[in-house]
Each structure stands twice: as C-alpha cells, then as structure tokens.
N, C-alpha and C positions, 0 to 999 in steps of 0.2 A: 201445521205451521204455528210457531210460538208467537206470543204477543210482541216480543222484541222484533221478530222478523216482519210482522205486520206493520209495526211502527216504522221500521226502516223502509219498507216498501212504499207506504203512503207518503212518507216524508219527501221522497223523491218528486212526487207530483206537485209539491208546493215549493220546491227548491230549498228545503231545509237539510241541514247536515247533521247526521246522527253519529255520535261516537259511543260505542258500546264497550263496557268492561269485558275483556275477552275470555276470562277463565270460566265464569258462570253464565255470562250473557243475559243477566237479569236486569242490570242497571245501565242506564244510558243517559247521555247528555245531548240536548237538541239545540242547535243554533239555527234560528229562522232567518229567512231572507232579509227581514227588516232589522236584523241585529239582535232581536230579543232572544233570550236564552231560557231554557227550562230543563228539567230532569225528569226521569221516570224510574220506577222500580217495579219490574214485572208489570202488573196491571194498574199500578198506582201512578197517576199523573197529576199535575197541578191544575186540576179542573174543579175539585171540590175544596171548600174551606176546611182547614185543619180540624177545627172544633166539631163541625158537622160530620166529618169523616170519622172522628173518634167516637162521637155519639152513636153513629150508625153501627160501629164495630161492637159496641156493648149492647147486647140484646136486652138486658134488663132495663137500662136507661131508655133506649129507643122505644121499647114497648110501653113504658110509662107515659111518655109524651104522646105517642101515636094513639094510645087509648084515650087520653084526654081530648085529642082532636076528633074523636068519634069513629076511629077505624076499628074494625073487628080483629083484634090481635089475639094471639094465643093466651090461654090462661096458664100461668106458671109462676114459680118462685125460685129464687137463687138460694143455694146452700153452699157451705164452705168447709174446707179442710180444718182440722183441729188447730193447725198453726195459724191460719187466717182468723179463725174464731177468737183466738186469744188477742187479736189486734183490733177487732171491730166492736162498735157499740152495741149492736143488736145481732149477736151470733146465732146462726142456724146451722147445725152440724149435720153429719151424714144420717144420723138417726131421725132428726127432724124431717129430713128429706123423705125418708121412708114413710114416716107417719103422714106426711102431706100426700104422698103418692097413694097411700092406702085410703085416705079420706076422699080423694078424687075417684078412686077405683081404677084398677089395672084393666088393660095395659096403659102405660104412660110412656112418654118420650123422655129420656135422660140424655142431656148433651153438655159438653164442656162450655163454660162461659168464655167468650172471645176466641173461639177457634173456628177456622173456615174449612171449606171443602168437605163438610160432613164427617170430619174425623171424630170417631167414637160416638156419633149420634146413634142412639140405640132405642128400639122399642122393647120395653121390659114388661114381663107378664106376672112376676111374683117377687117375693122377698129375696130369694137367692140371686136372681138375675139382677135385681136392683143393686145389691151390695157389691156384686161382682163388677158391674159397670162403674158404679160410683168410685170404688177403690182404684180401678184402672185410670179413671179421669184424674183423681187426686194425685196420682203418680206424676202427672205432667202439668196440671193446672190446679190453682187453689180454689176454683169455684165451678159449680155446675148448676144447671137448670133442670128442674123437674116440671114437665109440661103435660097438659092434657093431650091425649091422642085425638087427632082430627082426621076424618076420612076425606076423600076427594082426590082429584088429579092435581099433580104438582106442576105449576107453571112458573116460568121466569119471564118478566116483562122488563126490557131494557129501555131506559128513558134517558134522553139528553135534552135538557131544558124543556121545551113544550112539545117534544116529539117522541113517540114510541118508535125506536129504531128496529127492534125485533122482539118477537114473543115466541116462546117454544115450551112444549111440555117436556118434562124430564121423567123418563121411565127408569125405575130402579134397576140395578144389575139383575139380570135374569137369564135363563137358558130355555131353549125350546127343544123338547124331546124329539128324537128320531126313531124311537122304538128299539134302538140297538145300543147306543152309547150311554154310559153312566154319567152322573152329574159331573164328576171330575173331568172326564173326557170332553163333555160338552163345554165346560168352562175353559178348558185348554184351547178348544177350537175357537171359542169366543175371543180369548186373549189374542190369538193369531190374527183374527179378523180385525180387531181394534188396532193392533199395531200396524197392520197393512194399510190403514188409512192415514198413517202419520202421527196418530195419537201415541203418547207415551204409554207404556204398560202401567196401568193403575190398579189392576186387580191383585189384591193381596190374598193369596190362597190360605194364609194362616189367620185371616181375620176371624176372630171368635164369633162375630155377628153372623157370618155365613153358616157356621155350624149350628148356631142357635136357631136361625131362620129355617134351616133344613129340618131340624128336630121338631119344630112346631108344626111342620107339614108332614111328619112321619117319613122323612127321607133322610138319607145320609149320602156320603160321597160315592158309594157303590150302587146307589139306586139307579136302575134303568128307567128312563122317563118315557112314557108312551108318546107316540108320534103326535106332533102339533100341540102337545100339552106344555104350557108355560109354567116354569117354576121360578119364583122370585127368590133371590139370594140375599138381598138387603132390603130394608125398609126405607133407608135414606136414598133419595133420588138424585144425588149429586153426580154430575157427569164425571167428576174427578175420581170417583170410585167405581167407574165402569158403567154408569148409566148411559142411556141413549136419549137423543133429542128428536122430537117431532115438531116440525115448524108450524106455527100458527100466525106468522107475521102478517099474512095477507087477509086472514079471516078473523082476527081478534075483534070482538065487539067494541064499539065506541065507549060503552059504559066502562069497560075494563081499561081502555086507553086513558080515559079521563081519571079513573081511580089511581092508576099508576103514576100519572103526571102530578096529580095533587099530592100523593104521598111523598113523592120525591121533593117537591117544593116545600111541603110542611116540615120535613125533617132537615131542611136547609141545604139540600144537595142539588147539584146540576146534573150529575151523572149517577145513575143508580140501577141496580138490578133488583126489581121488586118481586119477591117470591110469595106466591099465594096458592092456597088450595081452594079449588072450586070444581063443580061438576063439569062445566063446559064454558070455556073462555070465548066461544063464538056466539053465545046467547046473551041477552040482557042479564044484568046482575040480579040474582035472587038471593044468593048467599055466598060468602067467601070467608076464608080465614087468612089473615096476613101473617105469614111465617117469619119473614125477615126482609130487611132492606140492606142491600150490600152496596157500600160506597165505592168499591173497586171490583166490579164483577169480572172475574176471570172468564174470558170467552174463547180460550184457545181450543177447548174440547168441543164446544159448539161449532166453532169455525171449521174443525176437522170433519164435521158430520156431513158435509156436502158442499158443492161449488157455490150454491146460492147462499148458504150460511156464511161461507168464507167471504163472499162479496159483501154481505151485510156488515160483517165485523170490520172489514177494511173500510167501508163507508163510514162506520161509526168513528173509527180512529182518525180518519181523515178530518171529519168534522171537529173532533176534539182538538186536534193539532191546530186547526184554523181558529178555533175559539181561543186557545192559549196564545197564539201568535197575535191576534187582533185585540184582545182584551187589554184594557188599561193603557 
C-alpha cells in the first residue's frame, strides 16, 4: 500500500477530505473537518518545520550539530565535483576524498550528499572502487560523503513527538541458497516474492554494487548457493532497494526509545526516522552509531512487510493528521 493510499484511508476516520493528483498519485490536498487545509507530497507532510527538515536532509550539516550535542555520529567528510569546487571557499575534490579514505583505512562507505533510499551508497575496498563510485555519484550530484565503515545491525526507530511509533531492523538485500538455484535464479524468485506482497519491484539487477558484493565473496551470477547459506547482495540495508524488515516495536529497550526521542527533538523535528547501528536494540545501550535522521521517513515498504506493520504505519499517519488538524 502506498503512503498516499494510507493517508486516504486514515483521513476517512477523522472526516477529512483528500484530493489526490491523479497522474502520479504522490501529491495530495487535505481539507479537515474543522476547515483547516494542508498538503502532502509522498511521505512529506506539514508536520516538521521547513528549516529543520532541510537540516536533517543534509547529512553533513546535521552530523555537525548532532556531534556537538554529544551523539555518536559517523566520522566522515564531504567532497565535491570539480564544478562545485570552483564555486566554494574550501574546495575538496575527488582526489582529496581518496586520500581521506586511505587515511581512515579501507573499507569505507561512499555515498551521495542529499540523496535518499540508499541510492549509490557503496562500501568500497580500494582505489579503483572508490573512483568508480565517486565518478558515478558526480554524474548526478555535486557532492559526496566518505565515511568510516561501522559494523552492527541496522535499525530504524520512528518517532512522533514523545513517542516511538515503531522500530525495526533493516536486513540488506540477500538470497538464501537451496543447493540447486544459482544467484540470478534466487534473486528472480526473491523479486517475485516481494512483488506478491504489494511492494513495487525495487531490485535493480544491473546495480553495479551487486556484482561488486558478489565478487568480494567469490561468487557471480551463475554460482549455485548451498542450501540455507545466506549471500548478501548489498551492504546498504534500505528497504527501498530490496531489503527486509524485522519488527522490534514491542521489544525495543527504553534506552533506545529515549535516545531516538531526544535526537528527534534536538534536531528540531517532530517526526523522524532515526537510523542507528548497534548490536542489539532490545538491550541497554552499550554502544551505537547514529547513521542518519530522516525528516520524512518513507514507510511504505515497511508497511508492506506484514499486517501488524501496516497497522502501525496507519496509526502513525492517523496521529500525524490529527496533529496537523489541531495545531495552531
């Protein structure tokens, strides 16, 4: 179910009228029962302040402030295309990025600045891979981030005001062997399974990162995987690139609930998806790394992962609409 469909469904419960642009069905207008009006664009609603949402969108800016507030953020730096370097006071180009990566030690994470859904987020192991990814990023964005690689399980905690609405672990795209099928066949089977749940097909078979990940494990598309052996095809755990969700909403430890709520408030947001790496979100905090704070978390893939997840997402959007209707 799309976010637009979820908003339309929960709006009925509070007597709001939703008008949706029919061609793409991303943008909508809401008229509430009390006469108040609002708009939305996909997962973006008028719940967060504009400046806070823009700050959260820029990883470099938000990391600076969150580090000042005492949170354990990722270590990394921004680097820019030649065109952008010519315009800024303190230019750092593609070669500076490689030198920085080398100084930190491979592997490192290289990701576009200000792009969502894990697009082109890549774990790179050497000079050749670095320049390949950096040049791909500079074809579509003028900035990238080179970041230290951190281990741990990837969790998203969704916060609205003083409440954790849901928490789930994000498992990167992977296939499990049956002893008969090769990697390509297993991934095709996975694609069919994902689409049968109502999620859109998000597996890109031509994604260079899949080939690269297979290569580092001494596999290729024709490799037959032993029964019950898991092969990860991406390092990025985004659900939008074929990852899976494991729900921890009922078992998240209060330490992590408090952490996510405080992070959301300190960055000036009311609604946020707080993405962290840690060993076990059900235990008291020992260590964690704050990966990102998302001011408009897209939860449609999570909602499609099961009936309980869908119910939680519907409950979240119902609360958001009620807040928008009654504020001010």
